[in-house]
N, C-alpha and C positions, 0 to 999 in steps of 0.2 A: 449327704450330700457324696455323690461316690466318685473311682476314674470317670467312669459313663460320664458323667453331666457336669464334673468340674468345671468344664469351659462356659457354661449354661449363666446365662445373666436371666435372672428373672425380676420383673419391676412389679410389684404387689402395690395397687392403689386402694387407698384408705378416705373416711371419709374422717374431718377434721372433727378430733376426740374433744368431749367440753371439758374433764378432764385427765382421763387417761381410757385406753381401748380396750374392746368388748373381747368376750373370748374371741368370738369369731374372727374379731382381725388376726389377735396374736394366733389361733390356728394357720390363717393364711399367708402367713407369714412362715411357721412354721412348714409349710406346704412349698414357700418359694424357696427356702434353705433346702429342702427335700432334692428341688429339683436343680437347686444349680446357684449361682454368687445372687444374692436379694439384696436391693432397693427398696425405697417408698416412697409412694407419690403420693402426697399428702392435699388434699385440696381446701385446705384452710391454716392459721394458725396450729403449731404443736407444743402445747405446756412440755414444763419440765419434765413432770411425770412422764407423760407418753414418749417425752423424748428418750429417757432410761427404758422405757419398755421395749424400745427398737432395736437400741443395742447389745440389750440381755438376752433380744431373738432373730440376733446375726446382724442385723442392717448396718452398716459401712456409710452410705449416703442417703438422706432424704431428701427431695426435692417440695418443694413448697411457691407457691404462686407468689407475684410478686403485684403488686397493683390492685390488689382485689382478695376478697374471699369470695371462693367458688362456693363454699357452702349457702352461702343467699341468693345462690342459683338453680334455677333447673340444668337436665346434665348436658346441655348442647356446647356452652363453654369449657366446662372439663371434659369434655370429651377432645374439643380444638388445643387444648394446652396438654394435655398429655399426650395426645402426639408431635408435640413441641418436647416433653419433656422426656422420650424416649430416642430424639434424633439429640436431646443434649447428651443423654448416658451412653449412647453410644460413639459422642467424640470423648465422653470423659473416662479417658482409662485406666485412672483408677475405682471407677465404680464397676469394673467387672466386663468391658468390651462390650461389643452388639447386645441389646435385648433381644432376647428369641423367647421370650413367656411374660406373656400381660397377664397375673390375675386379678380378679374382682371377686367380689359377693355376689353372691346367686339371689341377689335383692331385685325386686323391680329395676328401681335407679339403677344396678350393675347388670345389668341383661341390656339395658337399654343404653346406657355409656358403653357397653365390647360391641353393641352393634352398631354404634355411630365409630366408634374409633376402629374396629377389623375396616370400614369404606374407606378411613383415612390414611391407613396402613396397606391397605390389599393385602391387611392377614383374615384367614381360615380363625373362626371362632367356633367353639363349643361352649353348649350352656348345660347347665342342673347336672354337673361334674361330680361323681358321688365317690371317686377313688381315682388315686396317679401313680403311673409306673415312674421309676426314674427315668424313663428316656424320654416321657414327658409324654406317654400314653395314655389317654384321656377316658376312661368309664364311666359311659351318661345314661341317666334314667329316661327310656323315652316310651310316650304311646303311656301317656300316664302314670308310669311307672311300671308298666309290666312287664318291660324287659332292660335289659343292662347291658350296653352296647360300649365296643371299645371304640376308641375315634382317634385320630392324631393329626392334626393339621400337618399341609405338606407345604404350607407357605415359610419363608425366612423366619418371619413372627405369629406365635400362637395365641390366640387371645381366650383367654377361659373363666368363665364364674363356676365358683367351683362351692358347692354344699355346704354347711357346716357338719362339724363331728369326724372329719377325715383320722383314719385310725395310721398315721400316720410317723413310722424311723427315723423322723431326721437328727444329724449329726449335734452335738450337742454345740450352742453359740459359742465362739470366740471371743466375744464379750468386747467392752474399748465403747467409747463417745462415736456415736450419727453423727457425722458433715451434714450440715445445711446446705443446700444448696437453692437458691431463690431463681427460678426461669420466667419471665415475663409470661403473662397471658396475652396470648395472639391481639393485637390491636383489630377491633369494629365488633369481636366477636362477644362481648356482651352490652351490644348495640342495642340490637331487638332481642335476647333473650330476657326469658322470663323470669322473674324473679319473683324471691319466696318474702313473701310480705309478712308473716306471723308464725310461729307455734307455739306447740300449746302443750306442755308435760304431763304425757302419761301420768297415772297415781303408780307408784311402785305398789306390789302384789308383798314382796319378800321370796317371790319365787324368780328362780330363772327366766330368762325372757322363754316363750317358746320356741321360737325356731332355733333358739341357738343350745336347749338342753340336751342331755347326755339320758337324760330319763323322762317319760312323757306318759302321763295315765291320763286317759280319755273319754270322760260319758258321754252316752245316746238318748235317745229316748229310753230305755229299759231303767233311766232311775228316776223316769220319771217326774222330774224337777229337782232331785234330792241330791246334788254334788256333796253331800258332807263325807262319802265317804273316799270319792275319789278326790277330796280333797285332804283328805288326812293319810291316807295313802300314797299318794303323792307329796305330802310335807316329810313324811318319815323316810321317801325314799331320798330328800334333798332335790325335785324334778319340777314338773311345769304339770298345769292344766290345759287340757284339750277338750276339744268339741267336736259333737259331730253337725252336721246343718241342720238338724232336726231339732238337736236342742238349744242351737243360739237362736233360727228360727222364732222358737218356741218363748225365748226371751227368758230361760233358766241363767243361762252365761252370755255374755258381749261378743260378739260375733269376732272378736279379734281372738279369741280362742278359738274359732274355725278352725278343724282341719282338713283337708279334703282339696275339689280340684277347683272349687270357689271358694276354699279358705288358704292354710297357710298350708306351705309345706314341711313336712319333718323330716330326718334320718337320724333321731337318736339311736346309743346303744340297746335301750332298751322301753318299749312302747308298749304299751297294756292299756288294752282297749274295753272297756266294761260297759255291757248293754248297747252295742253297737252292730248293727246288723253285718257291717262288712259292704253295701253295694260298693259297685266302679267310681265312685264321686269319693266314693270318702278313703276305697283304696289306694288313687292318687296319691293320697299327700302324706300317707304315711308307709308305704310297702316298701321305702328302701332301707325304711327299719333294720338295726342287725338283730335284733331277736324281738319279735310279738308276741306277745300272752294275753291269748282271750278270751273274757267271762263271759259266757253267753247262754241264759235259758232255754235257748233253742237247739238241738244238736246239729240241727239241719242249715244253720246261722251260716252267711256264705265265708264271712271272718275265718268259720275254721280255715278254709280251704288256702291261706298264706299264713296262717299262725302256726308258727314254730314249738308253741306249747297251747292246748285251749283248756278249759276248764267249763264243762257242763253247768250251770247252776247257777242260782238267782245271786248275784252280785251284793245283795243287803249279808247275804252272807257269807259271802266269800272276801271280800274284801276288809272286812273288818278283821276277818282270824288273821290273813296276810298281815293287815297294818299292826297288829300286838306282837306277832311272831318277830317282824324287825325290829321293834320299839325291843323287845324283851331279849333277843341276840346283841342288841347294841348299848344295852345295858350295862 
């Protein structure tokens, strides 16, 4: 936080954690602290471990709903409750004054919540934010990731959905316990709301979540179904495994690993593309990556047009050599 944004009050919206907050959620708190004084709104119970994380990341006040756990519902009641949280936070001088910015994750539910909340607050909304400036200006990925534009809401409150892996230099958090303030869920908002009736836990791979990973190694049609070299390199780098739609449709990997316009959008520090042509649908999901390395046997492959580093060669020769060298240097 700088003198320029010392009076800004940022409300960070977080999903209720099972035990502790995820990496992307903690990054969102750091983004809030970069912009100003930060408080948090959590749509469900906050365990002690998660509350300690909030304090470590500079949150002085955390708002939770009373009367219902909003994580049991779809986003409608959450948006209504958040509008009341903003009003309550504005009235609480100790929270940092009037809310100027609301930050949410750039997930499908985060975007829908942002849209509904912006209507209730008559606020400007910016989605797909890939970078922030201290004055609140957002860098936004547009046209399937082909361009990056700068945008800033002119309304008193700005609502932003932020992609993971923002590289920000936020001031160190002061620490201290985060005070918990309960805000009632608006009367009647739950009456017709869709409710979540069940959840299935996704099996853990031991690798970081694809949408949050700082390193992603993705394979495509060129793997011919053998993702062994992809997985070995990802594990050597501590990264996640991704795939093109062709690889997912072929049944070589599950569709939750698909990166692209019809899959997940990733923005890691390092993206390694192996055996993927780089058609526009794939580019849409990964071209905001900080560094892109492409490995492809076809020198005319479109992926080389956006790659920072390109290797023309067989991925079954190139990737094992890279994995062996990484392991040797780390030994």
